N, C-alpha and C positions, 0 to 999 in steps of 0.2 A: 339755068332751068332752075326755077323759086323751089324752095326745100320742100314745100308740100305735093311737087311732081315728081321730084326724086321720090320721096317715099311713096306715094303713089304707084310711078316705076317699080320698085323693087318691090312692090305688095304683088305686081301681077305676074313678075315673073316666081313667086310661090304655086303651086300645083292647088287650085282649089279643089275643095271636097267631091267627090262625085255626087251624080246625082242633083234632085231641087236643090239640095243646100247650097250649092254652087252658085245658082241665081242671088240668092239671100245674102252671101258673104263676096260678091263679085267686086271687085277694086272698079272705081270708076274709073273711066278714058280720060288721058288729059288732053288739053284743050282748051278752047275759048268756054266751053258748057264747063267746067272743072266745079267752078262754085256753084252752080244748079246742081250737079248729079251729087256733091256731097252736103247740100243745104241743109237735108233733114236729120243731119248730125249735128249742126248748129245749138239747136233748140235743146236737146239733150245735155250738149256739153254747157251749154248755159246755165242748165238747172245743176249740172254736176257742180260746175264753178261756183254759183250760188251756196249750194249747200257745203261746199268745201269752206266757203267764208263764213257761214254760218258755223261750220264745226271749229275753225280757227278761234271766233269771236268769243262760242260757249267756253274752248280750252282758256282763252284768255280771262276770261271771268272766272273758271274755276280755280284758277291759277292765283289769280288775285285773292279769293277766298280763301285759298291755301296757305296762300303768303301772310294773311293778315292774322289765319289761327296760330299760323305759327310765332306770327309776331308777339300776339296775347299770350302765348306758351313761354318764349320766349321772356316776357317779362315777368310772368308768374313765378317760374324758375326762378329768375335774379331776384326777386325778392326773398323767395324762400332761401337761396343762398345767400342773401346779405343777412339775413333773420339767424340764420346757424351760424354764420360767421361772426356775427354779434354776441349769440348766446355762447358757442366756443370761444373766443374771446374774453367774454364775462367770467368762466370758470376756469379761464386761465390764471385770470388777474385776480380771482379769489384765491387760488391756490397760492401762486406767489407771495401775495398778502398774508396768506397764511403761515407759508414758510418765514415769510421775513420777519413775521410777528414772533415764532416760534426762534427765529438766532435771536431777538432782539432780546428776549425774555431768558435765553441762557448765556448770552453776554453778560444782563444784567445780574443774574444769577451768580455768575463767574465772579464778577466785579465786586459783588456783596460780599462773598465767600474770603476774595483776596483782602477787601479791605478790613472784614473779621479777623484773618490771619492778622493783618500788620497792626492792629488795635491792642489784638490777645499778647502781641510778640512784646509791644511797647509798654503793656501793662506790667508784663514780665521783665521787662528792661529801666523802666521808670524809678523803681526802687534804688536799683543801683548805681544808677545816672545820678540820683538825687543823692546819694550818700557819697557820692565820688565829688560833685560838685561842692556840697557843705563841707567836704574834708579838704578841699583846694582853698575852700573860700576860708574855713578856720584858719591855715595855714599861711595864707596870705595877710592876714589881719595882724598890724603890729600890737 
């Protein structure tokens, strides 16, 4: 038994509503004239199928528009994030350069101070060393 005939048989087993409504919702009888009995529904079904196809097509078009808009938004967001990253990287680099420059200045200052201490100590010790050298040279002279 074809699927449509099975469906119609099942529907026949359901009690129809009372009164005139029963004739409107009556289930067609099975048999050779089955197609003729339900032919009135094919036009409506074709319309429904066509409307469904239009809805699917419109949905696909809308989805494509949404996807394109999302792609544009993603591109803008990436550009902004890239620019922000470059800005932050520039700030960090400037801070590090300033920190390095400060350390270099401190090292140079410490070096100059140490050099000044060494020179001062040399100036203090030079007369005594010169006297010691002169004394040894004068003793060693014949």
